[in-house]
Backbone as CSV, one residue per row, in Angstrom:
resi,resn,N_x,N_y,N_z,CA_x,CA_y,CA_z,C_x,C_y,C_z
1,MET,-10.503,-189.635,14.284,-10.037,-189.035,15.514,-9.647,-190.158,16.472
2,SER,-8.468,-190.037,17.066,-8.000,-191.079,17.973,-8.839,-191.091,19.248
3,SER,-8.830,-192.252,19.888,-9.604,-192.409,21.127,-9.107,-191.451,22.206
4,LYS,-7.791,-191.297,22.302,-7.217,-190.407,23.325,-7.613,-188.952,23.056
5,LEU,-7.563,-188.519,21.798,-7.961,-187.153,21.447,-9.446,-186.943,21.719
6,ARG,-10.244,-187.940,21.398,-11.692,-187.868,21.644,-11.978,-187.738,23.138
7,GLN,-11.267,-188.539,23.948,-11.435,-188.467,25.396,-11.029,-187.092,25.917
8,GLN,-9.925,-186.551,25.387,-9.467,-185.235,25.831,-10.489,-184.160,25.486
9,LYS,-11.113,-184.268,24.301,-12.146,-183.302,23.915,-13.323,-183.361,24.887
10,VAL,-13.723,-184.567,25.260,-14.833,-184.722,26.199,-14.467,-184.105,27.543
11,VAL,-13.250,-184.368,28.013,-12.792,-183.797,29.285,-12.788,-182.273,29.196
12,ASP,-12.318,-181.729,28.077,-12.297,-180.276,27.895,-13.705,-179.696,27.926
13,ILE,-14.630,-180.365,27.277,-16.019,-179.900,27.267,-16.577,-179.920,28.684
14,LEU,-16.337,-181.007,29.393,-16.834,-181.109,30.765,-16.257,-180.010,31.649
15,ARG,-14.956,-179.755,31.494,-14.327,-178.714,32.306,-14.866,-177.344,31.943
16,LYS,-14.989,-177.066,30.650,-15.440,-175.743,30.216,-16.842,-175.449,30.729
17,ASN,-17.714,-176.374,30.544,-19.103,-176.145,30.909,-19.405,-176.479,32.354
18,MET,-18.565,-177.283,32.965,-18.785,-177.782,34.322,-20.205,-178.319,34.441
19,LEU,-20.743,-178.683,33.287,-22.087,-179.230,33.150,-23.143,-178.492,33.952
20,LEU,-23.785,-179.179,34.787,-24.901,-178.586,35.525,-24.534,-178.487,36.992
21,VAL,-24.741,-177.327,37.590,-24.331,-177.104,38.973,-25.232,-177.855,39.941
22,GLU,-26.477,-177.605,39.883,-27.425,-178.265,40.772,-28.539,-178.817,39.903
23,VAL,-28.843,-180.070,40.061,-29.853,-180.705,39.232,-31.157,-180.807,40.022
24,LEU,-32.206,-180.338,39.390,-33.553,-180.436,39.945,-33.660,-179.903,41.381
25,GLN,-33.182,-178.674,41.562,-33.256,-178.026,42.878,-34.688,-177.546,43.104
26,LEU,-35.244,-177.868,44.270,-36.601,-177.412,44.574,-36.624,-175.907,44.716
27,MET,-37.620,-175.307,44.129,-37.774,-173.868,44.228,-38.866,-173.536,45.246
28,ALA,-38.958,-172.276,45.560,-39.984,-171.832,46.518,-41.365,-172.176,45.981
29,ASP,-42.285,-172.525,46.873,-43.633,-172.921,46.480,-44.381,-171.814,45.759
30,LYS,-43.961,-170.553,45.924,-44.622,-169.428,45.273,-44.462,-169.479,43.754
31,THR,-43.420,-170.121,43.284,-43.144,-170.107,41.847,-43.836,-171.271,41.165
32,PRO,-44.174,-171.116,39.878,-44.829,-172.192,39.158,-43.865,-173.325,38.783
33,TYR,-42.594,-173.143,39.014,-41.595,-174.138,38.641,-41.211,-174.965,39.862
34,ARG,-41.422,-176.252,39.793,-41.081,-177.110,40.931,-39.593,-177.417,40.957
35,ASN,-39.015,-177.584,39.807,-37.601,-177.939,39.730,-36.881,-177.005,38.768
36,ARG,-35.618,-176.831,39.021,-34.825,-175.947,38.172,-33.447,-176.558,38.008
37,ILE,-32.865,-176.335,36.861,-31.490,-176.758,36.636,-30.646,-175.504,36.497
38,GLU,-29.654,-175.354,37.349,-28.761,-174.207,37.278,-27.748,-174.460,36.166
39,LEU,-27.538,-173.454,35.354,-26.651,-173.611,34.213,-25.408,-172.747,34.356
40,LEU,-24.318,-173.229,33.834,-23.103,-172.444,33.818,-22.862,-171.870,32.433
41,GLN,-21.855,-171.066,32.343,-21.591,-170.236,31.181,-21.666,-170.942,29.830
42,GLY,-20.945,-172.008,29.602,-20.929,-172.657,28.290,-22.292,-173.181,27.891
43,THR,-22.993,-173.748,28.840,-24.320,-174.279,28.576,-25.289,-173.148,28.270
44,LEU,-25.217,-172.087,29.030,-26.095,-170.940,28.818,-25.817,-170.297,27.466
45,ASP,-24.553,-170.197,27.107,-24.208,-169.637,25.793,-24.894,-170.423,24.682
46,LEU,-24.815,-171.736,24.752,-25.439,-172.583,23.741,-26.942,-172.364,23.705
47,LEU,-27.583,-172.303,24.858,-29.031,-172.097,24.917,-29.425,-170.751,24.305
48,ILE,-28.658,-169.716,24.587,-28.945,-168.394,24.027,-28.762,-168.400,22.511
49,LEU,-27.637,-168.930,22.052,-27.375,-168.964,20.611,-28.456,-169.748,19.884
50,ARG,-28.826,-170.880,20.445,-29.858,-171.721,19.835,-31.206,-170.990,19.789
51,THR,-31.548,-170.308,20.855,-32.809,-169.575,20.907,-32.849,-168.469,19.855
52,LEU,-31.726,-167.808,19.643,-31.690,-166.695,18.700,-31.579,-167.126,17.238
53,GLN,-31.425,-168.417,17.006,-31.358,-168.862,15.608,-32.676,-168.612,14.890
54,TRP,-33.771,-168.454,15.646,-35.085,-168.236,15.046,-35.382,-166.760,14.820
55,GLY,-34.466,-165.892,15.220,-34.662,-164.468,14.993,-34.356,-163.642,16.223
56,ALA,-34.356,-162.326,16.026,-34.024,-161.389,17.096,-35.039,-161.492,18.231
57,GLN,-34.540,-161.265,19.438,-35.394,-161.357,20.621,-34.783,-160.509,21.731
58,HIS,-35.622,-159.967,22.595,-35.112,-159.232,23.755,-34.826,-160.223,24.876
59,GLY,-34.102,-159.768,25.887,-33.655,-160.659,26.961,-34.764,-161.436,27.629
60,HIS,-35.840,-160.758,27.987,-36.951,-161.442,28.655,-37.543,-162.518,27.739
61,GLY,-37.637,-162.221,26.456,-38.153,-163.196,25.494,-37.245,-164.407,25.356
62,ILE,-35.940,-164.174,25.429,-34.979,-165.279,25.370,-35.175,-166.190,26.575
63,ALA,-35.272,-165.596,27.757,-35.470,-166.381,28.986,-36.775,-167.167,28.916
64,GLN,-37.840,-166.546,28.431,-39.132,-167.229,28.308,-39.040,-168.398,27.329
65,ALA,-38.389,-168.182,26.200,-38.269,-169.240,25.187,-37.501,-170.438,25.747
66,ILE,-36.437,-170.183,26.481,-35.658,-171.278,27.072,-36.532,-172.041,28.074
67,ARG,-37.259,-171.299,28.900,-38.133,-171.941,29.898,-39.205,-172.790,29.211
68,ILE,-39.880,-172.230,28.246,-40.972,-172.938,27.564,-40.443,-174.135,26.775
69,ASN,-39.360,-173.943,26.023,-38.817,-175.029,25.195,-38.183,-176.145,26.005
70,SER,-37.896,-175.881,27.276,-37.328,-176.929,28.138,-38.416,-177.608,28.968
71,GLY,-39.657,-177.362,28.634,-40.735,-177.948,29.417,-40.784,-177.369,30.819
72,GLU,-40.333,-176.134,30.957,-40.327,-175.396,32.219,-39.344,-175.967,33.251
73,LEU,-38.358,-176.713,32.788,-37.321,-177.226,33.696,-36.152,-176.268,33.835
74,LEU,-35.887,-175.483,32.803,-34.759,-174.554,32.840,-35.268,-173.131,33.005
75,GLN,-34.754,-172.463,34.000,-35.100,-171.058,34.210,-33.802,-170.281,34.270
76,VAL,-33.643,-169.335,33.364,-32.439,-168.511,33.339,-32.735,-167.230,34.111
77,GLU,-31.979,-167.012,35.154,-32.167,-165.830,35.986,-31.563,-164.603,35.306
78,THR,-32.139,-163.458,35.579,-31.687,-162.186,35.014,-30.207,-161.952,35.283
79,GLY,-29.764,-162.288,36.475,-28.369,-162.084,36.858,-27.392,-162.950,36.093
80,SER,-27.869,-163.992,35.442,-27.026,-164.838,34.585,-27.208,-164.471,33.118
81,LEU,-28.449,-164.167,32.736,-28.767,-163.936,31.324,-28.086,-162.700,30.757
82,TYR,-28.252,-161.563,31.405,-27.747,-160.316,30.815,-26.223,-160.245,30.752
83,PRO,-25.497,-160.704,31.768,-24.035,-160.758,31.597,-23.628,-161.681,30.443
84,ALA,-24.354,-162.786,30.261,-24.048,-163.696,29.151,-24.326,-163.014,27.808
85,LEU,-25.441,-162.315,27.703,-25.760,-161.598,26.456,-24.684,-160.558,26.142
86,HIS,-24.247,-159.813,27.138,-23.216,-158.799,26.932,-21.891,-159.443,26.529
87,ARG,-21.546,-160.567,27.158,-20.307,-161.273,26.825,-20.353,-161.788,25.387
88,LEU,-21.485,-162.381,25.000,-21.625,-162.908,23.636,-21.575,-161.774,22.608
89,GLU,-22.101,-160.633,22.973,-22.043,-159.473,22.078,-20.597,-158.994,21.928
90,ARG,-19.857,-158.932,23.046,-18.441,-158.535,22.986,-17.621,-159.497,22.136
91,GLN,-17.990,-160.778,22.161,-17.270,-161.780,21.376,-17.630,-161.723,19.894
92,GLY,-18.620,-160.916,19.568,-19.012,-160.768,18.171,-20.007,-161.804,17.700
93,TRP,-20.569,-162.576,18.624,-21.521,-163.624,18.251,-22.952,-163.103,18.203
94,LEU,-23.184,-161.959,18.847,-24.498,-161.316,18.829,-24.327,-159.854,18.464
95,SER,-25.369,-159.302,17.860,-25.464,-157.856,17.687,-26.758,-157.442,18.373
96,SER,-26.910,-156.153,18.625,-28.128,-155.717,19.311,-28.554,-154.353,18.804
97,GLU,-29.832,-154.075,19.018,-30.368,-152.746,18.735,-31.585,-152.514,19.614
98,TRP,-31.794,-151.255,19.937,-32.937,-150.879,20.766,-34.166,-150.752,19.888
99,LYS,-35.273,-151.346,20.335,-36.547,-151.294,19.622,-37.665,-151.173,20.649
100,THR,-38.873,-151.001,20.148,-40.046,-151.006,21.010,-40.602,-152.426,21.047
101,SER,-40.821,-152.951,22.247,-41.303,-154.330,22.415,-42.795,-154.412,22.134
102,GLU,-43.317,-155.632,22.164,-44.750,-155.867,21.962,-45.578,-155.220,23.071
103,ASN,-44.947,-154.925,24.213,-45.622,-154.234,25.329,-45.436,-152.720,25.261
104,ASN,-44.937,-152.254,24.119,-44.716,-150.835,23.881,-43.671,-150.240,24.833
105,GLN,-42.667,-151.071,25.190,-41.568,-150.607,26.035,-40.273,-150.692,25.247
106,ARG,-39.346,-149.851,25.602,-38.035,-149.878,24.952,-37.274,-151.115,25.426
107,ALA,-36.762,-151.886,24.476,-36.041,-153.119,24.827,-34.885,-153.322,23.856
108,LYS,-33.841,-153.943,24.351,-32.680,-154.251,23.521,-32.896,-155.631,22.899
109,TYR,-32.912,-155.688,21.583,-33.110,-156.934,20.852,-31.766,-157.459,20.376
110,TYR,-31.555,-158.743,20.593,-30.307,-159.406,20.212,-30.561,-160.308,19.021
111,ARG,-29.544,-160.400,18.159,-29.633,-161.319,17.018,-28.272,-161.968,16.784
112,LEU,-28.299,-163.141,16.199,-27.057,-163.845,15.874,-26.332,-163.148,14.738
113,THR,-25.027,-163.063,14.843,-24.206,-162.597,13.726,-23.766,-163.828,12.937
114,ALA,-23.081,-163.618,11.821,-22.536,-164.746,11.057,-21.570,-165.550,11.925
115,ALA,-20.753,-164.855,12.708,-19.824,-165.542,13.616,-20.594,-166.313,14.682
116,GLY,-21.717,-165.769,15.134,-22.555,-166.453,16.120,-23.158,-167.725,15.564
117,LYS,-23.545,-167.698,14.294,-24.087,-168.905,13.653,-23.034,-169.993,13.572
118,LYS,-21.798,-169.602,13.255,-20.690,-170.571,13.215,-20.429,-171.130,14.612
119,GLN,-20.465,-170.250,15.610,-20.231,-170.691,16.989,-21.331,-171.637,17.448
120,LEU,-22.562,-171.356,17.062,-23.680,-172.239,17.408,-23.425,-173.642,16.866
121,LEU,-23.016,-173.737,15.616,-22.725,-175.055,15.030,-21.598,-175.757,15.788
122,ALA,-20.562,-175.000,16.141,-19.430,-175.588,16.880,-19.874,-176.068,18.259
123,GLU,-20.671,-175.259,18.952,-21.139,-175.634,20.289,-22.076,-176.842,20.226
124,GLN,-22.930,-176.888,19.204,-23.824,-178.043,19.059,-23.017,-179.313,18.808
125,SER,-21.972,-179.221,18.010,-21.121,-180.386,17.753,-20.459,-180.881,19.031
126,LYS,-19.996,-179.938,19.860,-19.383,-180.314,21.139,-20.397,-181.030,22.024
127,TRP,-21.627,-180.513,22.061,-22.648,-181.134,22.900,-23.031,-182.504,22.377
128,GLU,-23.082,-182.672,21.068,-23.392,-183.992,20.512,-22.312,-184.996,20.900
129,LEU,-21.057,-184.564,20.868,-19.949,-185.417,21.287,-20.070,-185.749,22.776
130,LEU,-20.404,-184.756,23.575,-20.579,-184.971,25.007,-21.725,-185.941,25.279
131,LEU,-22.848,-185.750,24.604,-23.992,-186.650,24.785,-23.630,-188.085,24.411
132,GLN,-22.877,-188.221,23.342,-22.427,-189.552,22.911,-21.546,-190.186,23.996
133,ALA,-20.642,-189.386,24.545,-19.759,-189.893,25.588,-20.548,-190.258,26.850
134,MET,-21.479,-189.392,27.239,-22.295,-189.647,28.425,-23.153,-190.900,28.227
135,SER,-23.689,-191.055,27.061,-24.512,-192.225,26.747,-23.674,-193.509,26.878
136,GLY,-22.440,-193.417,26.416,-21.548,-194.572,26.534,-21.286,-194.956,27.976
137,VAL,-21.221,-193.964,28.843,-20.980,-194.223,30.264,-22.249,-194.696,30.951
138,LEU,-23.372,-194.029,30.663,-24.632,-194.360,31.338,-25.271,-195.642,30.834
139,LYS,-25.062,-195.947,29.565,-25.649,-197.152,28.968,-24.574,-197.901,28.182
140,PRO,-23.593,-198.480,28.877,-22.468,-199.105,28.177,-22.869,-200.267,27.275
141,ALA,-23.953,-200.973,27.596,-24.374,-202.112,26.775,-24.978,-201.653,25.459
142,ALA,-25.425,-200.404,25.378,-26.087,-199.892,24.183,-25.109,-199.492,23.093
143,ARG,-23.821,-199.564,23.346,-22.834,-199.142,22.337,-22.740,-200.056,21.175
């Protein structure tokens, strides 16, 4: 891959995801989370797809898994999570079905489709390229 094409891919990734909106924003003292990273659509899509690779999960469970697996730095708000789940389902990357949750409540469980698994691999590759590019900028001597 040419250097110019590689640079353009990185720029496209940055534009699509707009990376992180606010980094380490202080939250209200009432919450157990001191810092939060606000995520935009592309990043959230990747987090959801990655979380569902381990099996079907309802929305609240997806949000909890992201929070726990990020060391409690990432909190996905309901107003961001459910529109993203619906969008990913419309794109054919997720399927869903209503089931009874572990709390004996009706909940919609989401799972990755075959197309979703392919998209997860593509999104992970983009992020690996982005991380490589960011590393080159942040630690130029390490190249």
